[in-house]
C-alpha positions as CSV (number, residue, x, y, z in Angstrom):
1,X,-33.0,-35.0,-35.7
2,X,-34.4,-32.5,-38.4
3,X,-35.7,-30.1,-35.3
4,X,-32.5,-30.3,-33.4
5,X,-30.2,-29.7,-36.7
6,X,-32.4,-26.9,-37.7
7,X,-32.5,-25.2,-33.9
8,X,-28.7,-25.6,-33.9
9,X,-28.6,-23.4,-37.1
10,X,-31.2,-21.0,-35.7
11,X,-30.2,-20.5,-32.3
12,X,-26.6,-20.3,-32.6
13,X,-26.9,-17.8,-35.7
14,X,-24.9,-20.9,-37.9
15,X,-26.7,-19.6,-40.9
16,X,-28.1,-16.2,-42.4
17,X,-30.6,-16.3,-45.3
18,X,-29.3,-15.8,-48.3
19,X,-25.6,-17.6,-47.4
20,X,-23.8,-19.9,-49.8
21,X,-22.8,-23.0,-47.5
22,X,-20.4,-25.3,-49.0
23,X,-20.8,-28.9,-47.5
24,X,-17.4,-30.7,-46.7
25,X,-19.3,-34.6,-48.5
26,X,-16.5,-37.4,-48.1
27,X,-19.7,-39.9,-48.5
28,X,-19.4,-41.4,-44.6
29,X,-22.2,-41.5,-42.6
30,X,-21.7,-38.2,-41.0
31,X,-21.7,-36.1,-44.5
32,X,-24.1,-38.1,-45.9
33,X,-26.2,-37.5,-42.9
34,X,-25.7,-33.6,-42.7
35,X,-26.3,-33.2,-46.4
36,X,-30.1,-35.0,-46.1
37,X,-30.5,-32.5,-43.3
38,X,-29.3,-29.2,-45.3
39,X,-31.2,-30.7,-48.1
40,X,-34.3,-30.6,-45.8
41,X,-34.4,-27.3,-44.8
42,X,-32.2,-25.1,-47.7
43,X,-35.6,-23.9,-48.6
44,X,-37.4,-22.7,-45.7
45,X,-34.0,-20.9,-44.3
46,X,-33.4,-19.9,-47.7
47,X,-29.7,-20.1,-48.5
48,X,-27.6,-22.2,-51.7
49,X,-26.1,-25.3,-50.8
50,X,-22.7,-26.7,-52.5
51,X,-20.6,-29.9,-52.4
52,X,-16.9,-30.7,-52.0
53,X,-15.6,-33.7,-51.9
54,X,-11.4,-34.8,-51.9
55,X,-10.4,-37.8,-53.5
56,X,-7.2,-38.8,-51.2
57,X,-5.9,-41.6,-53.8
58,X,-5.1,-44.1,-51.1
59,X,-7.9,-46.3,-51.1
60,X,-7.5,-47.4,-54.4
61,X,-10.8,-48.8,-55.8
62,X,-12.5,-47.5,-52.5
63,X,-12.2,-43.9,-52.9
64,X,-13.2,-43.9,-56.9
65,X,-16.3,-45.3,-55.9
66,X,-16.9,-43.0,-52.6
67,X,-15.7,-40.2,-55.1
68,X,-18.6,-41.9,-57.7
69,X,-21.3,-42.2,-54.7
70,X,-21.0,-38.2,-53.7
71,X,-21.0,-37.0,-57.6
72,X,-24.3,-39.3,-58.1
73,X,-25.9,-38.1,-54.5
74,X,-25.3,-34.3,-55.5
75,X,-27.1,-35.0,-59.1
76,X,-29.7,-36.7,-57.8
77,X,-31.2,-33.5,-55.9
78,X,-29.4,-30.8,-58.0
79,X,-26.5,-29.6,-56.2
80,X,-23.2,-28.4,-57.5
81,X,-20.4,-30.6,-56.3
82,X,-16.7,-29.5,-56.3
83,X,-14.2,-32.8,-56.5
84,X,-10.3,-32.4,-56.3
85,X,-8.3,-35.5,-56.8
86,X,-4.7,-35.3,-54.6
87,X,-2.9,-38.0,-52.8
88,X,-2.5,-37.1,-49.6
89,X,0.5,-39.7,-48.6
90,X,2.6,-38.1,-51.6
91,X,1.6,-34.2,-50.3
92,X,2.6,-35.3,-46.6
93,X,6.2,-36.5,-47.7
94,X,6.1,-32.4,-49.7
95,X,5.2,-31.1,-46.6
96,X,6.8,-32.8,-43.9
97,X,4.0,-33.6,-41.9
98,X,1.5,-36.8,-41.2
99,X,-0.6,-37.8,-43.8
100,X,-3.5,-36.6,-40.9
101,X,-2.4,-33.0,-41.1
102,X,-1.9,-33.5,-45.3
103,X,-5.6,-34.1,-45.8
104,X,-6.1,-31.5,-42.9
105,X,-4.1,-28.6,-45.1
106,X,-6.0,-30.6,-48.6
107,X,-9.3,-30.2,-47.6
108,X,-9.2,-26.5,-46.6
109,X,-7.2,-25.4,-48.7
110,X,-9.8,-26.9,-51.1
111,X,-13.1,-26.2,-49.2
112,X,-11.9,-22.4,-49.3
113,X,-11.3,-22.0,-53.2
114,X,-13.8,-23.8,-53.4
115,X,-16.0,-21.3,-51.3
116,X,-14.4,-18.1,-53.4
117,X,-15.8,-19.4,-56.6
118,X,-19.5,-19.4,-55.4
119,X,-18.9,-16.1,-54.4
120,X,-18.1,-16.7,-50.3
121,X,-19.8,-18.1,-47.9
122,X,-19.6,-20.5,-44.9
123,X,-18.5,-24.3,-45.4
124,X,-20.3,-26.7,-43.4
125,X,-18.3,-29.8,-42.0
126,X,-19.8,-32.6,-39.9
127,X,-17.9,-33.0,-36.9
128,X,-20.4,-34.6,-34.0
129,X,-20.3,-35.2,-30.2
130,X,-18.4,-38.0,-30.4
131,X,-15.7,-36.0,-32.6
132,X,-15.5,-33.6,-29.9
133,X,-14.8,-36.0,-27.3
134,X,-11.9,-37.8,-29.4
135,X,-10.3,-34.5,-29.9
136,X,-10.9,-33.6,-26.3
137,X,-8.7,-36.7,-25.4
138,X,-6.3,-36.0,-28.2
139,X,-5.0,-32.5,-27.0
140,X,-5.3,-33.7,-23.6
141,X,-2.5,-36.4,-24.8
142,X,-0.3,-33.6,-26.6
143,X,-0.4,-31.3,-23.6
144,X,-2.9,-28.5,-23.9
145,X,-4.9,-25.5,-22.0
146,X,-8.3,-24.2,-21.7
147,X,-7.6,-23.3,-25.7
148,X,-7.2,-27.1,-26.2
149,X,-9.9,-27.9,-24.3
150,X,-12.7,-26.1,-25.5
151,X,-12.1,-28.2,-28.6
152,X,-14.3,-27.3,-31.9
153,X,-16.7,-24.5,-32.2
154,X,-20.3,-24.4,-33.9
155,X,-18.9,-21.6,-35.6
156,X,-15.4,-20.0,-36.0
157,X,-14.7,-17.8,-38.8
158,X,-16.2,-19.3,-42.1
159,X,-16.6,-23.0,-40.4
160,X,-19.8,-24.6,-39.0
161,X,-20.5,-27.6,-37.4
162,X,-24.4,-28.1,-36.8
163,X,-24.0,-31.4,-35.8
164,X,-21.5,-31.1,-33.0
165,X,-24.0,-32.0,-29.9
166,X,-25.6,-35.2,-32.3
167,X,-24.0,-38.5,-31.1
168,X,-22.5,-41.5,-34.3
169,X,-25.0,-43.7,-32.5
170,X,-27.8,-40.6,-33.5
171,X,-26.3,-40.1,-36.9
172,X,-26.4,-44.2,-37.1
173,X,-30.4,-44.5,-36.3
174,X,-31.3,-41.8,-38.3
175,X,-29.4,-43.1,-41.2
176,X,-30.7,-46.8,-40.7
177,X,-34.3,-45.8,-40.2
178,X,-34.7,-43.7,-43.8
179,X,-32.2,-46.7,-45.4
180,X,-30.4,-43.8,-46.5
181,X,-27.1,-45.4,-47.8
182,X,-23.6,-43.9,-47.2
183,X,-20.3,-45.4,-47.9
184,X,-18.1,-46.9,-45.1
185,X,-14.0,-46.2,-45.0
186,X,-12.7,-49.2,-43.9
187,X,-9.4,-47.5,-42.7
188,X,-11.3,-45.7,-39.7
189,X,-12.0,-49.2,-38.1
190,X,-8.0,-50.0,-38.6
191,X,-6.1,-48.2,-35.4
192,X,-2.9,-47.3,-37.2
193,X,-3.7,-43.3,-36.9
194,X,-3.5,-41.4,-33.3
195,X,-7.1,-40.7,-33.5
196,X,-8.1,-43.9,-34.5
197,X,-6.3,-45.6,-31.4
198,X,-8.4,-42.9,-29.7
199,X,-11.7,-43.5,-31.1
200,X,-10.9,-47.6,-30.7
201,X,-9.4,-48.3,-27.7
202,X,-9.2,-45.3,-25.4
203,X,-12.1,-44.6,-25.5
204,X,-13.8,-48.0,-24.8
205,X,-11.9,-48.4,-21.7
206,X,-12.8,-45.2,-20.5
207,X,-16.3,-46.0,-20.6
208,X,-15.7,-48.8,-18.4
209,X,-15.0,-46.3,-15.8
210,X,-17.8,-43.4,-16.9
211,X,-20.3,-45.0,-19.5
212,X,-21.1,-41.3,-20.4
213,X,-17.6,-40.5,-21.0
214,X,-18.3,-38.5,-24.1
215,X,-21.0,-36.5,-23.0
216,X,-19.3,-35.4,-20.1
217,X,-15.8,-34.7,-22.5
218,X,-18.4,-32.8,-25.0
219,X,-20.3,-30.7,-21.6
220,X,-16.2,-30.3,-20.2
221,X,-15.4,-28.8,-23.7
222,X,-18.5,-26.4,-24.0
223,X,-17.3,-25.3,-20.2
224,X,-14.4,-24.1,-21.8
225,X,-15.3,-22.8,-25.0
226,X,-17.5,-20.0,-22.6
227,X,-14.1,-19.3,-20.0
228,X,-12.0,-18.8,-23.3
229,X,-14.1,-16.1,-25.1
230,X,-13.6,-14.1,-21.5
231,X,-9.6,-14.4,-21.8
232,X,-9.7,-13.6,-25.7
233,X,-11.3,-10.8,-24.8
234,X,-9.2,-9.6,-22.3
235,X,-6.0,-10.8,-24.6
236,X,-7.0,-9.1,-27.6
237,X,-6.8,-6.0,-25.5
238,X,-3.9,-6.0,-24.5
239,X,-2.5,-7.5,-27.9
240,X,-3.5,-4.2,-29.2
241,X,-2.2,-2.1,-26.7
242,X,1.5,-3.5,-27.8
243,X,1.0,-3.9,-31.3
244,X,3.6,-1.7,-32.8
245,X,2.8,-2.5,-36.7
246,X,1.7,-5.6,-38.7
247,X,1.1,-7.1,-42.6
248,X,0.9,-10.0,-44.1
249,X,4.2,-11.3,-42.8
250,X,5.1,-10.0,-39.7
251,X,3.8,-8.7,-36.6
252,X,5.7,-6.1,-34.4
253,X,4.9,-5.6,-30.7
254,X,6.4,-3.9,-27.9
255,X,9.1,-5.9,-26.1
256,X,9.5,-3.4,-23.3
257,X,5.6,-3.9,-22.3
258,X,6.0,-7.6,-23.2
259,X,8.5,-7.9,-20.2
260,X,7.3,-6.5,-17.6
261,X,4.1,-9.2,-17.9
262,X,3.4,-11.9,-16.2
263,X,4.1,-15.4,-18.3
264,X,1.1,-16.5,-18.7
265,X,0.0,-12.9,-20.5
266,X,3.2,-13.1,-22.8
267,X,2.2,-16.4,-23.7
268,X,-1.4,-15.9,-24.7
269,X,0.0,-12.4,-27.1
270,X,2.5,-14.6,-29.1
271,X,-0.3,-17.1,-29.7
272,X,-2.2,-14.2,-30.8
273,X,0.7,-12.7,-33.3
274,X,0.9,-16.4,-35.0
275,X,-2.7,-16.5,-35.1
276,X,-2.8,-13.0,-36.5
277,X,-0.2,-14.6,-39.4
278,X,-0.8,-18.0,-39.4
279,X,-4.9,-18.0,-39.3
280,X,-5.1,-20.2,-36.6
281,X,-2.6,-22.1,-34.1
282,X,-2.1,-25.5,-35.3
283,X,0.6,-27.2,-34.7
284,X,2.0,-24.7,-31.9
285,X,2.8,-26.3,-29.3
286,X,2.8,-25.4,-25.7
287,X,7.1,-25.8,-26.1
288,X,6.8,-23.1,-28.7
289,X,5.4,-20.4,-26.6
290,X,7.8,-21.5,-24.0
291,X,10.8,-21.0,-26.3
292,X,9.7,-17.3,-27.0
293,X,8.9,-16.9,-23.6
294,X,12.2,-16.7,-22.5
295,X,13.5,-15.4,-26.0
296,X,11.9,-12.2,-24.0
297,X,13.5,-13.0,-21.0
298,X,17.1,-13.3,-22.2
299,X,16.7,-12.5,-25.8
300,X,18.9,-9.6,-27.1
301,X,18.6,-7.6,-30.6
302,X,19.3,-9.6,-33.8
303,X,18.7,-13.6,-31.4
304,X,16.0,-15.3,-33.1
305,X,13.8,-18.5,-32.7
306,X,12.4,-21.2,-34.7
307,X,9.0,-22.4,-34.4
308,X,7.2,-24.7,-37.1
309,X,5.9,-24.2,-41.0
310,X,8.6,-21.4,-41.4
311,X,7.6,-19.1,-38.6
312,X,10.1,-17.4,-36.3
313,X,10.0,-15.1,-33.7
314,X,13.3,-12.5,-33.2
315,X,14.3,-9.7,-31.0
316,X,15.1,-6.4,-33.0
317,X,15.5,-3.5,-30.5
318,X,12.5,-2.6,-28.4
319,X,10.3,-5.0,-30.7
320,X,9.8,-8.6,-30.8
321,X,9.1,-9.7,-34.0
322,X,6.9,-13.1,-34.9
323,X,7.9,-13.6,-38.7
324,X,6.1,-15.8,-41.9
325,X,8.6,-17.1,-43.9
326,X,8.7,-15.4,-47.0
327,X,11.5,-15.8,-50.3
328,X,14.6,-13.3,-49.6
329,X,14.3,-10.7,-51.1
330,X,16.5,-10.9,-54.5
331,X,18.9,-8.4,-56.1
332,X,16.8,-6.0,-58.5
333,X,17.3,-2.9,-60.0
334,X,15.6,-1.1,-62.5
335,X,16.3,2.1,-64.8
336,X,13.6,5.0,-63.9
337,X,12.0,7.1,-66.7
338,X,10.4,10.2,-65.9
339,X,6.6,10.8,-65.7
340,X,6.2,6.5,-66.0
341,X,4.8,4.8,-62.8
342,X,7.3,1.9,-62.0
343,X,6.5,-1.4,-60.1
344,X,9.2,-3.0,-58.7
345,X,7.8,-6.7,-58.6
346,X,10.2,-8.2,-55.6
347,X,8.9,-5.5,-53.0
348,X,5.7,-4.6,-54.8
349,X,6.7,-1.1,-54.3
350,X,5.6,1.7,-57.3
351,X,8.0,4.7,-58.1
352,X,6.7,7.6,-59.7
353,X,9.2,10.4,-60.7
354,X,8.1,13.6,-62.2
355,X,10.2,17.5,-62.3
356,X,8.3,20.3,-61.3
357,X,8.9,23.9,-61.0
358,X,10.6,25.2,-57.6
359,X,7.1,27.4,-57.0
360,X,5.4,23.8,-57.2
361,X,7.0,22.5,-54.4
362,X,5.1,21.4,-51.3
363,X,6.1,19.6,-48.1
364,X,5.5,15.9,-48.5
365,X,5.7,13.1,-46.1
366,X,8.6,10.3,-45.8
367,X,7.9,8.4,-49.0
368,X,8.2,11.0,-51.5
369,X,11.2,13.7,-51.8
370,X,12.6,16.4,-54.0
371,X,15.9,16.8,-55.6
372,X,18.1,19.0,-57.5
373,X,17.6,17.9,-61.2
374,X,20.4,18.9,-62.5
375,X,22.7,18.1,-60.2
376,X,21.8,14.3,-61.5
377,X,24.7,12.7,-63.2
378,X,23.8,10.0,-65.6
379,X,21.6,7.8,-65.5
380,X,19.1,7.2,-62.0
381,X,18.4,4.1,-61.3
382,X,16.2,2.1,-58.3
383,X,17.6,-0.6,-56.4
384,X,18.0,-2.9,-53.4
385,X,21.1,-2.6,-51.0
386,X,24.6,-3.6,-52.1
387,X,27.6,-4.7,-50.1
388,X,29.7,-1.7,-49.4
389,X,27.2,1.0,-50.1
390,X,27.7,4.6,-48.9
391,X,26.2,8.0,-48.9
392,X,26.9,11.1,-47.6
393,X,23.3,12.1,-45.8
394,X,22.0,15.9,-45.6
395,X,23.4,17.6,-42.5
396,X,26.3,15.5,-43.0
397,X,30.4,16.0,-44.8
398,X,31.4,12.6,-44.4
399,X,30.2,9.1,-45.9
400,X,28.4,6.9,-44.2
401,X,28.0,3.1,-44.7
402,X,24.3,2.5,-45.6
403,X,24.4,-0.8,-43.2
404,X,24.9,1.8,-40.3
405,X,22.5,3.6,-41.6
406,X,19.7,0.7,-41.0
407,X,21.0,0.0,-37.8
408,X,21.0,3.3,-36.5
409,X,17.6,3.4,-37.8
410,X,16.5,0.0,-36.0
411,X,15.7,-1.6,-39.0
412,X,15.3,-5.4,-38.7
413,X,17.1,-7.3,-40.8
414,X,14.3,-8.9,-42.6
415,X,13.6,-5.7,-44.3
416,X,16.9,-4.0,-45.2
417,X,16.9,-6.2,-48.6
418,X,13.4,-4.7,-49.0
419,X,14.3,-0.7,-48.8
420,X,14.2,1.0,-52.1
421,X,17.6,3.1,-52.8
422,X,17.6,5.8,-55.7
423,X,21.0,6.2,-57.2
424,X,22.7,8.1,-60.5
425,X,26.0,6.9,-62.0
426,X,27.7,8.0,-59.0
427,X,25.6,8.5,-56.1
428,X,23.3,7.1,-53.9
429,X,21.1,10.1,-53.7
430,X,18.0,8.8,-51.7
431,X,17.4,5.8,-49.5
432,X,13.7,5.0,-48.0
433,X,12.4,6.3,-45.6
434,X,15.9,8.0,-44.5
435,X,17.3,11.4,-45.7
436,X,18.3,12.6,-49.6
437,X,22.4,13.0,-50.2
438,X,23.9,16.1,-48.7
439,X,25.3,17.3,-52.6
440,X,21.2,17.1,-53.8
441,X,19.8,19.4,-51.6
442,X,17.3,22.3,-53.4
443,X,18.5,25.3,-52.3
444,X,18.3,28.9,-53.9
445,X,20.0,28.3,-56.8
446,X,17.8,25.0,-57.7
447,X,15.9,25.9,-61.3
448,X,14.1,22.3,-62.0
449,X,13.3,19.8,-59.0
450,X,12.9,16.0,-59.0
451,X,10.3,14.8,-56.9
452,X,10.2,11.0,-56.2
453,X,7.5,9.1,-54.5
454,X,7.2,5.7,-53.6
455,X,4.1,3.4,-52.6
456,X,2.8,-0.2,-52.6
457,X,1.1,-1.6,-55.6
458,X,-2.7,-1.3,-53.7
459,X,-1.8,2.4,-52.8
């Protein structure tokens, strides 16, 4: 068995020399099996081993016993372990998800925090062949496609599963033959969770039809994994052809190009955009993708649909925008001090103002303007929009509502509160990304020029 685990690591390139490997160690037979195999391999394969354990606190003394067990196990072998106590039941109510999902979120968040502490690396999970079979069945029941049928991978992002092709029976035989202790979670034998029902009821029934059903499901998942990779290469190519803009909170796709695509292509590209923001597609169901595809067909500017976990998709002019929930930008106002960098924390932007001689003026990008300093009245401030805001854009004689300027510029509604406005005591001098006020233009009579530049915090 040690040889099989080593071959998996080498052949599937799961661990490189010098890697930090953080093992999710529950204390159950699967993670203890992987722990002992990694202990045997860490010297010859030259990697650093750490462990992480979450006490979900809903099993009382049994949970405390498991925590003490893994602490002692790691102490025996000189392995640093991270431990966290968090009530998964209460956390599930807080997030409004199932206990299973709350536990999953807790684990992966904690694992990644630990990984960052040790300087990065990979998270080793003890999922095995039987887990893969259960996952495939669970996804079939929910309704899935090729992606769902491929289930778990040996390697994805910073996750590795070195024993994915090892059966539960092989795990237990190894532990018993080597007299290795482990913990038993009695909740695994209670058919109260969906996954437990599959393990305890559905799989035994399917084995009456095909005694090797779990191996068959595993082989199917591997076939689907290969097919999925081919599809992903094509989808990535199309996705980047349609991608117009992205940041940590939104992905903007070309709506017109999406409209002429096949329905399957539309769905795949939308899913790809969601994954870009969310980091995964957990809880993104086919119905969500169908809603989005229907929006492309029937929606108009301003139309929006809600997905799950706060994600939304909206149409804005020629764009399809996938949004990640963010808090509404509050009203803000800052006094401008010359030659001082001002950080606007509400929108994570910096502004810098300085006076220059007219002979020093140079062409700048759209995030820098020059205005006649002597025409400024009273104090300068930077703020975001307010109801009824007006300005006289350069080249125009009459005033125009800021709201109408946003509409003309096709600025999505969700971005408008983040745009900066420079104003003096009487007028709006500049709207970020737009022309300056006509009155403040630099001309032949200008003696002092005020340069105003806007940038992001990390620029």
